[in-house]
Each structure stands twice: as C-alpha cells, then as structure tokens.
N, C-alpha and C positions, 0 to 999 in steps of 0.2 A: 369588537375591539381590534385596534390596529397594533402592528408591531411598533415597539418603541425605537428610538434612534439607536439605543444600545443593542437591541435585538438585531436590527438591520446591519449594524457594524459587525456583530459576531457572525451573522450569516455570510456576509461578504468575505470575512476573514477565513471562515471555514471553507468556502468554495475556493479561495485562493490557495489555502494549504493543500486541499485535496487535489487540485489541478497540478500544482507544483510537484507534489509527491508522486502522482500518477505518471507524469511525464518522465521524471527521473527514474522511476521503477521500470518503465517500459524500456528505457535505455540500458539500465543496469541489469534488469532481470532477464532480458532476451538472451544475451550471451551466456549467462549462468544456466538458463533453462536449456539452451542448445548443448552446452557442455555436459550437463546432467543427463540429457537424453541420449547422447552419443558415446560418452566415455565408458570405459571398462576399468577405470582406475580404482584402486582400493580406497581412494579419497572420496569416491562418490557417496558412500554411506555417511561419513562425518559431515560432508558439505550439505547433503540433503537434510541431515538432522539440525544443523545450524539454521538453515533456511526455514525449517518447519517449527523452530522453537517458539515463535510467537503464538502458535496454535494451541500450545499446552501450558505455557508459562503465564501466570497472572500479569497483567499489564503493569501493576505497581512494582513487581520484581524487575522487569525490564527497565522501567522508568527509573528505579533506584540506581541500577548499575550504570545507566546512561548518565544520570545526574552526577555520579561519582567520576565516571570516565571523562566527562566534559568539564568537570570542575577545575579549579586552579591547580590542584595536585594530581589530576588525572592524566592519563596518557593522551587523550584527545585534547584536553584543556591545555596541556603544556605545548602541544604542537600548534594549536591555534594562537596561543599567546606569542610563541616564537615567530609566527608569521605575521603578527601584528593585528590579528582579528579579535583579540580578547577572548573571553570565555563564552560558551554557547548557551548554558542554562538560562532560562527565562527570557529567551529571544525567539523570534520567528524562525531564524535559521536553525536554532537548536531543535525546535519542534519538527522542522523538515527532516533533519538528520535522524531523529528518533523514530519518526513516522515512517520513513523509508524502510527501516529495518522491521518495524512492527507490522507493516502491511506487505512485506516481501513475499511470504508464502502465497498470498492471495493473487499475486501476479506471476510468480515463477512457476507454480505448479500447473495452472491452466495452460501456459505456453509449453511447458515441458511435456504435458500429456498430449498436446496437439502434435508436437514434434515426434514423439514416440509412436503415435498412431499412424504417421506417414510411412514408417518403415524405411528400408533402404532403396526401394524401387525408384522413387523420384531421383535420387542421387545417381543411381546407375544409369538411368535414361539420360540425365543431363550430361554425365561423363561421356557417354557415347556420342553426344552432339558437340563435344569439346567445349562445354561451358566451363568457365572458371569458377572457383569457389564462391567469390562474391556474387557473381552473376547468378549462379545456381541458388544461392541463399535468397537473394532479393527477388529474383524473377520466378522461382519455382517454389521454394519452401515457404516463404512468407505468404504468398497468395493462398497456398493450399492450407496453411495453418491459420487463416484469417479468423475462423470462429474462436480459436483459442486466444488470439490476441484481443478480440472483442470482449470475451469473458474476463480476461485478465484486467483490462482497462476498467471495466465496469465494477468488478469486485474490488480492485485496488482503490478506486475513487470512493465507493460506498463505504468501505471499511475505514478509510481515513476520516470520512465525514462523521462516523460514529464513535471515534476514539474518545476516551475519557481518562482512564487511569494513567496512561503514559503521558498524556497531554498535561494533566494536572501536576504530575511529578516533575517533569522536565521544564514545562513552560509556566507553571503557576497560573495566576489568574490576573493578567495585566490587560486592561482594556485597550483595544486597538492593536495589541501586539501578540498576545497568546490566548486571549479569552475566546474560545470557539463555542459552537452551539451547545455541545454537551455540558460544558462548564457553565454556560449561561443558564441552562435549564436547572442545574444544581443550585445556582445562586437564587433563582426565582423560588425554588422549593424551600430553601433555607429561610427566606423572609416570608414564606407562606403566600407568595403571589402565584397561586395555582392557575389563575386565568392565563397569565403570560406563559407559564410553564406548559399548560395544555396546548397553546398555540404552537410553540416550538417543538414540543414532543410529538404533536399530531403531524406536523410537517415531516419530521424525521421518520415517523411510522409509515406515512404514505409513501415517502421516498423509498424506504427499505422494501415495502411491499411491491412497488412497481419494479424495482431492481430485480428482485427474486422472480417475479412473474416473467419479466423479459428473459432472464437467464434460463428459466425452465422451458420457455418456448424455444430458445436457441438450442437447448439440450435435446428437445424432441426432434428438431429438424436435423441436427448434426450428430446426435448420439455421443455427446461429449459432456463432461462435467469438469469443474476446475480444481477440486481439492481431493487429495488422497487421504487427508486426515480431516476430521471435523471435531468441533468443540463438543 
C-alpha cells in the first residue's frame, strides 16, 4: 500500500514545521543556554523552571493557554492584531510559536549541559590570547560544545515531529495548513483506516528509534546527555 496524497502532504508539512522550529530554537535557545550555564543570578531557578515546563505539563494544558493568549482577547493576539498580522490560532505560524516553546527544553538543556561541562578553563585560555567575547564564543566554545548542539538539534527536531496535543489545540486539523503526521494518524484511526495509520505510525516509530540509537551512540562517545528531567 502506498501513501495517499493527503499523507504525503502531512509528511511534508511536518518536516517543514520541525525544520522551522529547530532552526528558531537553535537561535533562541543558544543564548538562553549560555546565560543559564554561566549566570549566578537568583533568576536562574525561575528561568530554568519555565524552560523545563513542557517536560512536566500535559501538552493540552500548554496548548489551551497558548490558544487563549494568541486569541483575539489574548496578550499575543492583541499584539499581532495591532501589527496587522491577525490572530495566530489555526495557522502554521501559530503552530511554530507554540512548538518553539513546547520543544524548548529539548534544545536548551543539551546545550546548557555542554556549556557547563566545559568549565572556565577555555575562557581563561582565550582571555590570555586576547580573544574577544564573540571570537571566544564562536571559535572556542561552539566547536568544543558541538556534541551538545548536535544532540539539541536532533532532539528538538524529533520532538516537534512527534507533537500531538499542543498541535491539535493550537492548530486544529486544517489540511495543508496545520494537519501534521500525528493528527493524520489520529484521523486514520477515527475512520478505522488502520492500514494507513500503521504506515505513518511505523514510519514515526522507526524514525524515533533511529534518533535514540544515534543519540545513545553520541552519548557513549562524548559522555553527555541532553536532559536533566525526563518524562
């Protein structure tokens, strides 16, 4: 049995969502991870807790609050409407915003762990060579923390691919716009089309297994792991 046109559309949309979210999270998560790894501020605990919230909160809870916040009467919704963008629920952009927050700990924590594992020595050596802050970060810190960045990118991408609850709450089930693979599987099961559901579910199962296998191999080589908290 082959994938239907609808299945292919949802696969492509899922890959597009996961790629967009991962790129944004690498840009947003890196400075957050660096600050958390280096700061001694009293705000470190609260910020760490906010970043880690998606690890313990049900996706539907997060989805509900994002739906309210991005709605016409919500804080985000009022801002986007004032800027002429309309409201974000049930749009691809809304999915991206919610997914960035939902997958954030899977990106921030591996990078933070990699930064913390480096210690102060690389910074001290770079300072003795009169390297500037930006030069030190991109020429010394980033290459040394490469395993953490790889782990973060893979985990962020894989976690976004597997989203369901927050996607359904914020994006609904709009073909070509917000219907991703997890929602498509749900639709197949609802109409008892188990053959098509098996194909998509099997693909996601194989993908998840390969991701974890690759990460455990990376962990053995570099003695790192990405998360401080687990479900």
